[in-house]
C-alpha atoms as a printed R data frame, in Angstrom:
    type eleno elety resid chain resno       x      y       z
1   ATOM     1    CA   MET     A     1 -23.997 75.063  90.611
2   ATOM     2    CA   GLU     A     2 -24.932 75.444  94.283
3   ATOM     3    CA   LYS     A     3 -22.471 77.150  96.555
4   ATOM     4    CA   MET     A     4 -20.650 74.726  98.772
5   ATOM     5    CA   MET     A     5 -20.533 75.019 102.618
6   ATOM     6    CA   ASN     A     6 -17.733 77.327 103.929
7   ATOM     7    CA   TYR     A     7 -16.567 75.177 106.884
8   ATOM     8    CA   ASP     A     8 -13.981 77.628 108.089
9   ATOM     9    CA   ALA     A     9 -16.629 80.414 108.295
10  ATOM    10    CA   ALA     A    10 -18.948 78.182 110.236
11  ATOM    11    CA   LEU     A    11 -16.147 77.467 112.780
12  ATOM    12    CA   ASP     A    12 -15.353 81.078 113.044
13  ATOM    13    CA   THR     A    13 -19.021 81.882 113.780
14  ATOM    14    CA   ALA     A    14 -19.228 79.155 116.393
15  ATOM    15    CA   ILE     A    15 -16.102 80.258 118.206
16  ATOM    16    CA   GLY     A    16 -17.002 83.917 117.794
17  ATOM    17    CA   ARG     A    17 -20.239 83.272 119.587
18  ATOM    18    CA   LEU     A    18 -18.439 82.087 122.679
19  ATOM    19    CA   HIS     A    19 -16.220 85.161 122.660
20  ATOM    20    CA   ASP     A    20 -19.189 87.458 122.329
21  ATOM    21    CA   GLU     A    21 -20.960 85.754 125.238
22  ATOM    22    CA   GLY     A    22 -17.863 85.960 127.428
23  ATOM    23    CA   ARG     A    23 -17.639 82.141 127.866
24  ATOM    24    CA   TYR     A    24 -14.753 81.202 125.564
25  ATOM    25    CA   ARG     A    25 -12.602 78.810 127.585
26  ATOM    26    CA   THR     A    26  -8.896 79.496 127.972
27  ATOM    27    CA   PHE     A    27  -6.537 76.712 129.075
28  ATOM    28    CA   ILE     A    28  -3.498 78.033 130.927
29  ATOM    29    CA   ASP     A    29  -0.216 76.040 130.785
30  ATOM    30    CA   ILE     A    30   0.778 75.120 134.270
31  ATOM    31    CA   GLU     A    31   3.489 72.937 135.592
32  ATOM    32    CA   ARG     A    32   2.876 71.136 138.846
33  ATOM    33    CA   ARG     A    33   6.047 70.347 140.803
34  ATOM    34    CA   LYS     A    34   6.174 67.304 143.121
35  ATOM    35    CA   GLY     A    35   6.047 68.328 146.773
36  ATOM    36    CA   ALA     A    36   5.108 71.884 146.045
37  ATOM    37    CA   TYR     A    37   1.394 71.544 145.200
38  ATOM    38    CA   PRO     A    38  -0.810 73.761 145.290
39  ATOM    39    CA   HIS     A    39   2.059 75.938 144.162
40  ATOM    40    CA   ALA     A    40   2.823 75.680 140.460
41  ATOM    41    CA   VAL     A    41   4.383 77.520 137.542
42  ATOM    42    CA   TRP     A    42   2.303 79.375 134.921
43  ATOM    43    CA   ARG     A    43   4.035 79.278 131.478
44  ATOM    44    CA   LYS     A    44   2.719 82.372 129.654
45  ATOM    45    CA   ALA     A    45   2.219 82.630 125.885
46  ATOM    46    CA   ASP     A    46   5.105 85.058 125.606
47  ATOM    47    CA   GLY     A    47   7.514 82.401 127.116
48  ATOM    48    CA   SER     A    48   7.885 83.988 130.552
49  ATOM    49    CA   GLU     A    49   6.957 82.133 133.753
50  ATOM    50    CA   ALA     A    50   5.143 83.069 137.085
51  ATOM    51    CA   ASP     A    51   4.659 81.356 140.320
52  ATOM    52    CA   ILE     A    52   0.898 80.612 141.088
53  ATOM    53    CA   THR     A    53  -1.249 78.907 143.560
54  ATOM    54    CA   VAL     A    54  -3.843 76.549 142.232
55  ATOM    55    CA   TRP     A    55  -7.234 77.062 143.867
56  ATOM    56    CA   CYS     A    56  -9.552 75.240 141.470
57  ATOM    57    CA   GLY     A    57  -7.930 71.723 141.321
58  ATOM    58    CA   ASN     A    58  -9.807 68.567 142.126
59  ATOM    59    CA   ASP     A    59  -6.850 66.860 143.749
60  ATOM    60    CA   TYR     A    60  -8.682 67.602 146.933
61  ATOM    61    CA   LEU     A    61  -6.270 65.890 149.389
62  ATOM    62    CA   GLY     A    62  -2.984 66.359 147.570
63  ATOM    63    CA   MET     A    63  -2.789 62.573 146.871
64  ATOM    64    CA   GLY     A    64  -1.305 63.226 143.346
65  ATOM    65    CA   GLN     A    65   2.027 63.903 145.015
66  ATOM    66    CA   HIS     A    66   1.796 61.570 147.971
67  ATOM    67    CA   PRO     A    67   4.921 59.299 148.408
68  ATOM    68    CA   VAL     A    68   2.786 56.205 148.900
69  ATOM    69    CA   VAL     A    69   1.148 56.737 145.510
70  ATOM    70    CA   LEU     A    70   4.244 57.644 143.686
71  ATOM    71    CA   ALA     A    71   6.171 54.686 145.040
72  ATOM    72    CA   ALA     A    72   3.401 52.326 143.876
73  ATOM    73    CA   MET     A    73   3.467 53.853 140.393
74  ATOM    74    CA   HIS     A    74   7.270 53.733 140.153
75  ATOM    75    CA   GLU     A    75   7.249 49.990 141.274
76  ATOM    76    CA   ALA     A    76   4.592 49.070 138.697
77  ATOM    77    CA   LEU     A    77   6.171 51.112 135.933
78  ATOM    78    CA   ASP     A    78   9.613 49.495 136.492
79  ATOM    79    CA   ALA     A    79   7.939 46.064 136.690
80  ATOM    80    CA   THR     A    80   5.669 46.196 133.680
81  ATOM    81    CA   GLY     A    81   6.321 49.113 131.409
82  ATOM    82    CA   ALA     A    82   4.107 51.914 130.311
83  ATOM    83    CA   GLY     A    83   0.704 50.806 128.779
84  ATOM    84    CA   SER     A    84  -1.481 47.878 129.332
85  ATOM    85    CA   GLY     A    85  -1.318 46.792 125.728
86  ATOM    86    CA   GLY     A    86  -4.986 46.084 125.165
87  ATOM    87    CA   THR     A    87  -8.634 46.186 126.176
88  ATOM    88    CA   ARG     A    88  -9.525 44.406 129.394
89  ATOM    89    CA   ASN     A    89 -10.690 41.273 127.517
90  ATOM    90    CA   ILE     A    90  -7.715 41.209 125.139
91  ATOM    91    CA   SER     A    91  -4.493 41.166 127.254
92  ATOM    92    CA   GLY     A    92  -5.268 44.383 129.060
93  ATOM    93    CA   THR     A    93  -6.201 42.899 132.493
94  ATOM    94    CA   THR     A    94  -3.263 42.794 134.989
95  ATOM    95    CA   VAL     A    95  -2.765 42.071 138.552
96  ATOM    96    CA   TYR     A    96  -2.885 45.801 139.185
97  ATOM    97    CA   HIS     A    97  -6.380 46.121 137.702
98  ATOM    98    CA   ASN     A    98  -7.642 43.173 139.748
99  ATOM    99    CA   GLN     A    99  -6.099 44.645 142.973
100 ATOM   100    CA   LEU     A   100  -7.668 48.039 142.297
101 ATOM   101    CA   GLU     A   101 -11.142 46.585 141.705
102 ATOM   102    CA   ALA     A   102 -10.742 44.523 144.876
103 ATOM   103    CA   GLU     A   103  -9.794 47.672 146.860
104 ATOM   104    CA   LEU     A   104 -12.805 49.592 145.508
105 ATOM   105    CA   ALA     A   105 -15.314 46.681 146.167
106 ATOM   106    CA   ASP     A   106 -14.029 46.571 149.759
107 ATOM   107    CA   LEU     A   107 -14.198 50.375 150.028
108 ATOM   108    CA   HIS     A   108 -17.869 50.391 149.193
109 ATOM   109    CA   GLY     A   109 -18.812 47.126 150.830
110 ATOM   110    CA   LYS     A   110 -19.935 45.615 147.476
111 ATOM   111    CA   GLU     A   111 -19.220 42.317 145.925
112 ATOM   112    CA   ALA     A   112 -17.409 43.692 142.892
113 ATOM   113    CA   ALA     A   113 -16.192 46.773 141.194
114 ATOM   114    CA   LEU     A   114 -15.368 47.678 137.602
115 ATOM   115    CA   VAL     A   115 -12.750 50.174 136.452
116 ATOM   116    CA   PHE     A   116 -13.258 52.424 133.454
117 ATOM   117    CA   THR     A   117 -10.908 55.028 131.964
118 ATOM   118    CA   SER     A   118 -12.892 57.927 133.670
119 ATOM   119    CA   ALA     A   119 -15.845 58.464 135.835
120 ATOM   120    CA   TYR     A   120 -17.522 60.151 132.853
121 ATOM   121    CA   ILE     A   121 -17.193 56.997 130.835
122 ATOM   122    CA   ALA     A   122 -18.258 54.861 133.852
123 ATOM   123    CA   ASN     A   123 -21.449 56.953 134.129
124 ATOM   124    CA   ASP     A   124 -22.199 57.148 130.332
125 ATOM   125    CA   ALA     A   125 -21.384 53.455 129.670
126 ATOM   126    CA   THR     A   126 -23.291 52.137 132.667
127 ATOM   127    CA   LEU     A   127 -26.391 54.305 132.292
128 ATOM   128    CA   SER     A   128 -26.712 53.710 128.611
129 ATOM   129    CA   THR     A   129 -26.286 49.931 129.059
130 ATOM   130    CA   LEU     A   130 -28.858 49.377 131.815
131 ATOM   131    CA   PRO     A   131 -31.899 49.329 129.530
132 ATOM   132    CA   LYS     A   132 -30.367 46.453 127.587
133 ATOM   133    CA   LEU     A   133 -30.153 44.511 130.925
134 ATOM   134    CA   PHE     A   134 -33.670 45.600 132.161
135 ATOM   135    CA   PRO     A   135 -36.014 46.044 129.073
136 ATOM   136    CA   GLY     A   136 -38.423 48.859 129.513
137 ATOM   137    CA   LEU     A   137 -36.288 50.489 132.265
138 ATOM   138    CA   ILE     A   138 -37.326 54.023 133.233
139 ATOM   139    CA   ILE     A   139 -34.623 56.157 134.569
140 ATOM   140    CA   TYR     A   140 -35.523 58.973 136.970
141 ATOM   141    CA   SER     A   141 -32.715 61.598 136.816
142 ATOM   142    CA   ASP     A   142 -32.045 64.650 139.008
143 ATOM   143    CA   ALA     A   143 -32.209 67.843 136.878
144 ATOM   144    CA   LEU     A   144 -28.754 68.910 138.021
145 ATOM   145    CA   ASN     A   145 -26.989 65.537 137.371
146 ATOM   146    CA   HIS     A   146 -23.573 65.662 135.712
147 ATOM   147    CA   ALA     A   147 -23.249 65.889 131.942
148 ATOM   148    CA   SER     A   148 -21.896 62.322 131.900
149 ATOM   149    CA   MET     A   149 -25.078 60.998 133.559
150 ATOM   150    CA   ILE     A   150 -27.296 63.052 131.296
151 ATOM   151    CA   GLU     A   151 -25.463 61.700 128.240
152 ATOM   152    CA   GLY     A   152 -25.788 58.093 129.401
153 ATOM   153    CA   VAL     A   153 -29.486 58.485 130.059
154 ATOM   154    CA   ARG     A   154 -30.093 60.258 126.759
155 ATOM   155    CA   ARG     A   155 -28.199 57.676 124.629
156 ATOM   156    CA   ASN     A   156 -29.732 54.583 126.180
157 ATOM   157    CA   GLY     A   157 -32.857 54.935 124.073
158 ATOM   158    CA   GLY     A   158 -35.167 54.136 127.006
159 ATOM   159    CA   ALA     A   159 -37.646 56.209 128.849
160 ATOM   160    CA   LYS     A   160 -36.510 58.874 131.262
161 ATOM   161    CA   ARG     A   161 -38.066 61.266 133.792
162 ATOM   162    CA   ILE     A   162 -36.344 64.387 135.069
163 ATOM   163    CA   PHE     A   163 -37.187 65.412 138.560
164 ATOM   164    CA   ARG     A   164 -36.516 68.893 139.951
165 ATOM   165    CA   HIS     A   165 -33.177 69.140 141.782
166 ATOM   166    CA   ASN     A   166 -33.395 67.353 145.195
167 ATOM   167    CA   ASP     A   167 -37.135 67.587 144.934
168 ATOM   168    CA   VAL     A   168 -38.202 64.262 146.614
169 ATOM   169    CA   ALA     A   169 -41.930 65.113 146.359
170 ATOM   170    CA   HIS     A   170 -41.605 65.719 142.632
171 ATOM   171    CA   LEU     A   171 -39.764 62.365 142.319
172 ATOM   172    CA   ARG     A   172 -42.546 60.631 144.238
173 ATOM   173    CA   GLU     A   173 -45.146 62.051 141.768
174 ATOM   174    CA   LEU     A   174 -43.201 60.788 138.802
175 ATOM   175    CA   LEU     A   175 -42.653 57.358 140.267
176 ATOM   176    CA   ALA     A   176 -46.336 56.947 141.291
177 ATOM   177    CA   ALA     A   177 -47.466 57.995 137.781
178 ATOM   178    CA   ASP     A   178 -45.722 55.023 136.158
179 ATOM   179    CA   ASP     A   179 -46.687 51.349 135.914
180 ATOM   180    CA   PRO     A   180 -45.503 49.570 139.112
181 ATOM   181    CA   SER     A   181 -44.458 46.539 137.028
182 ATOM   182    CA   ILE     A   182 -42.010 48.522 134.940
183 ATOM   183    CA   PRO     A   183 -38.331 48.399 135.996
184 ATOM   184    CA   LYS     A   184 -37.110 51.694 137.422
185 ATOM   185    CA   LEU     A   185 -33.802 53.232 138.459
186 ATOM   186    CA   ILE     A   186 -33.146 56.617 140.220
187 ATOM   187    CA   ALA     A   187 -29.951 58.392 139.217
188 ATOM   188    CA   PHE     A   188 -28.592 61.205 141.457
189 ATOM   189    CA   GLU     A   189 -25.435 62.510 143.109
190 ATOM   190    CA   SER     A   190 -24.271 62.713 146.650
191 ATOM   191    CA   ILE     A   191 -22.477 66.058 146.179
192 ATOM   192    CA   TYR     A   192 -23.447 68.403 143.295
193 ATOM   193    CA   SER     A   193 -20.110 69.995 142.580
194 ATOM   194    CA   MET     A   194 -21.171 73.414 141.238
195 ATOM   195    CA   ASP     A   195 -23.338 74.390 144.197
196 ATOM   196    CA   GLY     A   196 -21.699 72.066 146.679
197 ATOM   197    CA   ASP     A   197 -24.975 70.729 147.993
198 ATOM   198    CA   PHE     A   198 -25.868 67.224 149.192
199 ATOM   199    CA   GLY     A   199 -28.411 64.916 147.561
200 ATOM   200    CA   PRO     A   200 -31.180 63.545 149.863
201 ATOM   201    CA   ILE     A   201 -29.777 59.985 149.899
202 ATOM   202    CA   LYS     A   202 -31.995 58.447 152.569
203 ATOM   203    CA   ALA     A   203 -35.191 59.966 151.183
204 ATOM   204    CA   ILE     A   204 -34.385 58.683 147.741
205 ATOM   205    CA   CYS     A   205 -33.519 55.243 149.075
206 ATOM   206    CA   ASP     A   206 -36.879 55.200 150.864
207 ATOM   207    CA   LEU     A   207 -38.778 56.089 147.675
208 ATOM   208    CA   ALA     A   208 -36.823 53.436 145.733
209 ATOM   209    CA   GLU     A   209 -37.725 50.817 148.281
210 ATOM   210    CA   GLU     A   210 -41.411 51.879 148.173
211 ATOM   211    CA   PHE     A   211 -41.606 51.842 144.377
212 ATOM   212    CA   GLY     A   212 -39.269 48.861 143.643
213 ATOM   213    CA   ALA     A   213 -36.620 51.034 141.964
214 ATOM   214    CA   LEU     A   214 -32.827 50.550 141.744
215 ATOM   215    CA   THR     A   215 -30.541 53.337 142.987
216 ATOM   216    CA   TYR     A   216 -27.566 54.738 141.181
217 ATOM   217    CA   ILE     A   217 -25.461 57.361 142.944
218 ATOM   218    CA   ASP     A   218 -22.561 59.491 141.655
219 ATOM   219    CA   GLU     A   219 -20.075 59.931 144.494
220 ATOM   220    CA   VAL     A   220 -17.395 61.480 142.376
221 ATOM   221    CA   HIS     A   221 -16.903 64.550 144.567
222 ATOM   222    CA   ALA     A   222 -17.301 62.594 147.774
223 ATOM   223    CA   VAL     A   223 -15.024 59.423 147.540
224 ATOM   224    CA   GLY     A   224 -11.959 59.801 149.572
225 ATOM   225    CA   MET     A   225 -13.469 62.833 151.298
226 ATOM   226    CA   TYR     A   226 -16.431 61.690 153.473
227 ATOM   227    CA   GLY     A   227 -17.106 58.678 155.629
228 ATOM   228    CA   PRO     A   228 -14.859 56.815 158.074
229 ATOM   229    CA   ARG     A   229 -12.942 55.170 155.248
230 ATOM   230    CA   GLY     A   230 -13.572 57.727 152.543
231 ATOM   231    CA   ALA     A   231 -16.195 55.821 150.670
232 ATOM   232    CA   GLY     A   232 -18.346 58.929 150.369
233 ATOM   233    CA   VAL     A   233 -21.548 60.445 151.753
234 ATOM   234    CA   ALA     A   234 -23.500 57.176 151.567
235 ATOM   235    CA   GLU     A   235 -20.893 55.610 153.869
236 ATOM   236    CA   ARG     A   236 -20.977 58.634 156.242
237 ATOM   237    CA   ASP     A   237 -24.764 58.349 156.505
238 ATOM   238    CA   GLY     A   238 -24.738 54.498 156.834
239 ATOM   239    CA   LEU     A   239 -26.576 54.087 153.555
240 ATOM   240    CA   MET     A   240 -24.156 52.298 151.248
241 ATOM   241    CA   GLY     A   241 -25.994 49.008 151.596
242 ATOM   242    CA   ARG     A   242 -29.186 50.658 150.221
243 ATOM   243    CA   ILE     A   243 -27.489 51.802 146.941
244 ATOM   244    CA   ASP     A   244 -27.336 49.354 144.109
245 ATOM   245    CA   ILE     A   245 -24.637 50.998 141.943
246 ATOM   246    CA   ILE     A   246 -22.066 53.501 143.224
247 ATOM   247    CA   ASN     A   247 -20.020 55.539 140.694
248 ATOM   248    CA   GLY     A   248 -16.771 57.117 141.662
249 ATOM   249    CA   THR     A   249 -13.564 58.632 140.393
250 ATOM   250    CA   LEU     A   250  -9.834 58.014 141.008
251 ATOM   251    CA   ALA     A   251  -8.921 61.406 139.539
252 ATOM   252    CA   LYS     A   252 -10.091 63.747 142.316
253 ATOM   253    CA   ALA     A   253  -9.550 62.994 145.975
254 ATOM   254    CA   TYR     A   254  -7.480 59.926 144.991
255 ATOM   255    CA   GLY     A   255  -5.194 62.035 142.840
256 ATOM   256    CA   VAL     A   256  -4.576 59.688 140.012
257 ATOM   257    CA   PHE     A   257  -6.824 58.815 136.991
258 ATOM   258    CA   GLY     A   258  -9.837 56.683 136.074
259 ATOM   259    CA   GLY     A   259 -13.374 55.936 137.212
260 ATOM   260    CA   TYR     A   260 -15.437 52.987 138.468
261 ATOM   261    CA   ILE     A   261 -18.652 51.484 139.552
262 ATOM   262    CA   ALA     A   262 -19.176 49.262 142.556
263 ATOM   263    CA   ALA     A   263 -22.238 46.976 142.767
264 ATOM   264    CA   SER     A   264 -23.226 43.272 143.162
265 ATOM   265    CA   ALA     A   265 -21.149 40.724 141.386
266 ATOM   266    CA   LYS     A   266 -24.045 40.028 138.896
267 ATOM   267    CA   MET     A   267 -24.569 43.740 138.119
268 ATOM   268    CA   VAL     A   268 -20.850 44.268 137.485
269 ATOM   269    CA   ASP     A   269 -20.633 41.112 135.337
270 ATOM   270    CA   ALA     A   270 -23.564 42.291 133.257
271 ATOM   271    CA   VAL     A   271 -22.197 45.805 132.672
272 ATOM   272    CA   ARG     A   272 -18.771 44.319 131.964
273 ATOM   273    CA   SER     A   273 -20.287 42.088 129.353
274 ATOM   274    CA   TYR     A   274 -22.587 44.524 127.618
275 ATOM   275    CA   ALA     A   275 -21.216 48.008 127.905
276 ATOM   276    CA   PRO     A   276 -19.321 49.167 124.687
277 ATOM   277    CA   GLY     A   277 -17.582 51.937 126.764
278 ATOM   278    CA   PHE     A   278 -15.902 49.263 128.692
279 ATOM   279    CA   ILE     A   279 -15.446 46.480 126.161
280 ATOM   280    CA   PHE     A   280 -13.930 48.482 123.395
281 ATOM   281    CA   THR     A   281 -11.402 50.785 125.147
282 ATOM   282    CA   THR     A   282  -7.878 50.249 126.295
283 ATOM   283    CA   SER     A   283  -7.520 49.603 129.985
284 ATOM   284    CA   LEU     A   284  -5.669 51.925 132.299
285 ATOM   285    CA   PRO     A   285  -1.877 51.702 132.303
286 ATOM   286    CA   PRO     A   286  -0.714 49.310 135.074
287 ATOM   287    CA   ALA     A   287   1.210 52.044 136.877
288 ATOM   288    CA   VAL     A   288  -1.994 54.264 137.039
289 ATOM   289    CA   ALA     A   289  -3.965 51.383 138.379
290 ATOM   290    CA   ALA     A   290  -1.246 50.619 140.975
291 ATOM   291    CA   GLY     A   291  -1.117 54.242 142.106
292 ATOM   292    CA   ALA     A   292  -4.944 54.467 142.367
293 ATOM   293    CA   ALA     A   293  -5.038 51.252 144.470
294 ATOM   294    CA   ALA     A   294  -2.396 52.625 146.783
295 ATOM   295    CA   SER     A   295  -4.268 55.855 147.235
296 ATOM   296    CA   VAL     A   296  -7.580 54.147 147.914
297 ATOM   297    CA   ARG     A   297  -5.854 51.872 150.476
298 ATOM   298    CA   TYR     A   298  -4.058 54.740 152.114
299 ATOM   299    CA   LEU     A   299  -7.117 56.983 152.372
300 ATOM   300    CA   LYS     A   300  -9.156 54.227 154.081
301 ATOM   301    CA   GLY     A   301  -7.153 55.195 157.198
302 ATOM   302    CA   ALA     A   302  -6.319 58.822 156.578
303 ATOM   303    CA   GLN     A   303  -9.085 60.716 158.482
304 ATOM   304    CA   HIS     A   304  -6.506 63.453 159.388
305 ATOM   305    CA   LEU     A   305  -6.423 64.547 155.680
306 ATOM   306    CA   ARG     A   306 -10.228 64.634 155.533
307 ATOM   307    CA   ASP     A   307 -10.397 66.660 158.701
308 ATOM   308    CA   ALA     A   308  -7.707 69.069 157.482
309 ATOM   309    CA   GLN     A   309  -9.538 69.592 154.188
310 ATOM   310    CA   GLN     A   310 -12.903 70.344 155.934
311 ATOM   311    CA   ASP     A   311 -11.068 72.758 158.250
312 ATOM   312    CA   ALA     A   312  -9.595 74.613 155.306
313 ATOM   313    CA   ALA     A   313 -12.944 74.869 153.529
314 ATOM   314    CA   ARG     A   314 -14.591 76.084 156.752
315 ATOM   315    CA   VAL     A   315 -12.070 78.846 157.349
316 ATOM   316    CA   LEU     A   316 -12.158 80.054 153.666
317 ATOM   317    CA   LYS     A   317 -16.026 80.202 153.731
318 ATOM   318    CA   LEU     A   318 -16.017 82.007 157.059
319 ATOM   319    CA   ARG     A   319 -13.548 84.689 155.883
320 ATOM   320    CA   LEU     A   320 -15.170 85.258 152.514
321 ATOM   321    CA   ARG     A   321 -18.560 85.563 154.125
322 ATOM   322    CA   GLY     A   322 -17.051 88.019 156.545
323 ATOM   323    CA   LEU     A   323 -16.204 90.164 153.599
324 ATOM   324    CA   GLY     A   324 -19.766 90.140 152.521
325 ATOM   325    CA   LEU     A   325 -19.041 88.102 149.374
326 ATOM   326    CA   PRO     A   326 -21.966 86.035 147.946
327 ATOM   327    CA   ILE     A   327 -20.635 82.507 148.618
328 ATOM   328    CA   ILE     A   328 -22.823 79.512 148.154
329 ATOM   329    CA   ASP     A   329 -22.485 77.423 151.354
330 ATOM   330    CA   ASN     A   330 -24.251 74.096 151.416
331 ATOM   331    CA   GLY     A   331 -21.999 72.471 153.964
332 ATOM   332    CA   THR     A   332 -19.575 70.694 151.725
333 ATOM   333    CA   HIS     A   333 -15.934 71.211 150.892
334 ATOM   334    CA   ILE     A   334 -16.653 73.188 147.770
335 ATOM   335    CA   VAL     A   335 -16.657 76.989 147.943
336 ATOM   336    CA   PRO     A   336 -18.455 78.723 145.036
337 ATOM   337    CA   VAL     A   337 -18.555 82.551 144.920
338 ATOM   338    CA   HIS     A   338 -21.465 83.736 142.862
339 ATOM   339    CA   VAL     A   339 -20.692 86.433 140.201
340 ATOM   340    CA   GLY     A   340 -23.620 86.111 137.892
341 ATOM   341    CA   ASN     A   341 -22.079 87.464 134.642
342 ATOM   342    CA   PRO     A   342 -19.793 85.513 132.357
343 ATOM   343    CA   ILE     A   343 -17.678 88.536 131.353
344 ATOM   344    CA   HIS     A   344 -17.188 89.670 134.896
345 ATOM   345    CA   CYS     A   345 -16.420 86.116 135.986
346 ATOM   346    CA   LYS     A   346 -13.679 85.735 133.460
347 ATOM   347    CA   MET     A   347 -12.354 89.188 134.129
348 ATOM   348    CA   LEU     A   348 -12.120 88.446 137.855
349 ATOM   349    CA   SER     A   349 -10.425 85.142 137.170
350 ATOM   350    CA   ASP     A   350  -7.912 86.793 134.868
351 ATOM   351    CA   MET     A   351  -7.150 89.565 137.382
352 ATOM   352    CA   LEU     A   352  -6.603 87.042 140.250
353 ATOM   353    CA   LEU     A   353  -4.153 85.117 138.086
354 ATOM   354    CA   GLU     A   354  -2.300 88.099 136.600
355 ATOM   355    CA   GLN     A   355  -2.186 90.431 139.574
356 ATOM   356    CA   PHE     A   356  -2.019 88.002 142.485
357 ATOM   357    CA   GLY     A   357  -0.848 84.637 141.143
358 ATOM   358    CA   ILE     A   358  -4.135 82.952 142.195
359 ATOM   359    CA   TYR     A   359  -5.537 80.494 139.754
360 ATOM   360    CA   VAL     A   360  -9.200 79.808 139.921
361 ATOM   361    CA   GLN     A   361 -11.085 78.987 136.650
362 ATOM   362    CA   PRO     A   362 -14.325 80.789 135.833
363 ATOM   363    CA   ILE     A   363 -17.395 78.513 135.799
364 ATOM   364    CA   ASN     A   364 -19.713 79.569 133.032
365 ATOM   365    CA   PHE     A   365 -22.622 78.226 130.959
366 ATOM   366    CA   PRO     A   366 -23.270 75.280 130.068
367 ATOM   367    CA   THR     A   367 -21.554 74.004 133.132
368 ATOM   368    CA   VAL     A   368 -23.908 76.124 135.225
369 ATOM   369    CA   PRO     A   369 -27.142 78.026 134.162
370 ATOM   370    CA   ARG     A   370 -26.818 81.370 132.651
371 ATOM   371    CA   GLY     A   371 -26.864 84.136 135.362
372 ATOM   372    CA   THR     A   372 -25.264 81.876 137.892
373 ATOM   373    CA   GLU     A   373 -21.718 82.149 136.769
374 ATOM   374    CA   ARG     A   374 -19.235 81.796 139.637
375 ATOM   375    CA   LEU     A   375 -15.658 81.195 140.787
376 ATOM   376    CA   ARG     A   376 -15.287 77.824 142.402
377 ATOM   377    CA   PHE     A   377 -12.603 77.411 145.041
378 ATOM   378    CA   THR     A   378 -11.425 74.003 146.133
379 ATOM   379    CA   PRO     A   379  -9.329 74.310 149.334
380 ATOM   380    CA   SER     A   380  -7.291 71.331 150.391
381 ATOM   381    CA   PRO     A   381  -5.047 70.302 153.319
382 ATOM   382    CA   VAL     A   382  -2.044 71.662 151.449
383 ATOM   383    CA   HIS     A   383  -3.585 75.144 151.223
384 ATOM   384    CA   ASP     A   384  -2.157 76.673 154.333
385 ATOM   385    CA   SER     A   385  -3.163 79.746 156.275
386 ATOM   386    CA   GLN     A   386  -0.835 81.965 154.230
387 ATOM   387    CA   ALA     A   387  -2.457 80.733 150.995
388 ATOM   388    CA   ILE     A   388  -5.919 81.422 152.403
389 ATOM   389    CA   ASP     A   389  -4.824 84.928 153.549
390 ATOM   390    CA   ALA     A   390  -3.675 85.701 150.020
391 ATOM   391    CA   VAL     A   391  -6.970 84.683 148.476
392 ATOM   392    CA   VAL     A   392  -9.056 86.674 150.968
393 ATOM   393    CA   LYS     A   393  -7.071 89.807 150.479
394 ATOM   394    CA   ALA     A   394  -7.101 89.448 146.719
395 ATOM   395    CA   MET     A   395 -10.835 88.883 146.576
396 ATOM   396    CA   ASP     A   396 -11.380 91.812 148.922
397 ATOM   397    CA   ALA     A   397  -9.376 94.138 146.660
398 ATOM   398    CA   LEU     A   398 -10.807 92.940 143.316
399 ATOM   399    CA   TRP     A   399 -14.470 92.713 144.263
400 ATOM   400    CA   GLY     A   400 -14.631 96.344 144.753
401 ATOM   401    CA   GLN     A   401 -12.362 97.153 141.867
402 ATOM   402    CA   CYS     A   402 -14.698 95.160 139.559
403 ATOM   403    CA   ALA     A   403 -17.728 97.042 141.059
404 ATOM   404    CA   LEU     A   404 -19.387 93.875 142.043
405 ATOM   405    CA   ASN     A   405 -22.050 93.964 144.751
406 ATOM   406    CA   ARG     A   406 -21.336 92.506 148.107
407 ATOM   407    CA   ALA     A   407 -24.203 90.593 149.531
408 ATOM   408    CA   GLU     A   408 -25.158 88.047 152.044
409 ATOM   409    CA   ALA     A   409 -24.177 84.461 151.242
410 ATOM   410    CA   VAL     A   410 -26.370 82.894 148.653
411 ATOM   411    CA   ALA     A   411 -27.073 79.854 150.808
């Protein structure tokens, strides 16, 4: 009789490999407290607690604790209860969902919007559905697109072309090599979150127009943050009208939960009608939809928060660069510090947390390529000068302690 598979041993091998490579992910237990963010409580495995400052959160503007958002959620919760009770087509569409989609369509200057349970699902479901709507569709995808975009393109069963990151010349070559009559779509991001660099939106829109391609942009790390009403980099640059499908999140700058696309009414109707990731999943709880709508509405007029966030990022980059640390500065609000080794990166993260109460998660492969491991700081308006001082002093002390090389900024 043949020996059967030892499943436990296989799991041990897989997990052990992550430990050996220094990229096993540890989730620390933190308790956010209303009104105190970015300060939180770290609940340790031994039962003890420690005060920490969160420096790697995506609640970029502190909207997760804003009174306008909380009031809207309380009101909806008291009015309707907890869950939606169904998928959007089976009892799960409420006035709150409709109001949220109307706010998002208005934000992006589009005819319609469609809310998903996350921006990951919105990307995956939409990109994997588009070939059903446009038979023969070729998707041209930036090499550094988010995993959700990659998954959607991979699963759709259609043709794909990968162009080198932000390389418009390479994209042109790929477009020119294909039959002009075949439907095409270019998928890219406005801000690539690991390096914090901008996508060449105008140049890509120009190519799309020249070659008759649709445009699909992921504005996840930009919505709420850029543009006069917080619609993203495409709004800031006056290019929203040239983008066919805009993807965004409600879980970062808007501080709540969920994702969406905004597009023409026909495009949204088609995705709504064909995407399994939308059709077969329970809709957002009404209170979540209400809070997200309130956040979107508020941030349309909250330029002061966007300005304060950019100021905090600018100061942190300036001071870390002054220490000679290898920061990656591409002009956005994201502040990556290049370490280049997964074990050192995890070690530095652990020391910041344990010795200084500063929580910044190590970013290792597969999130970033091997050899580019980094710490990724996300300053916000609620990170005051005292918090920035603490980070700078801690990084100065630990960089030398860890025998890491100081260098000029990476970019």
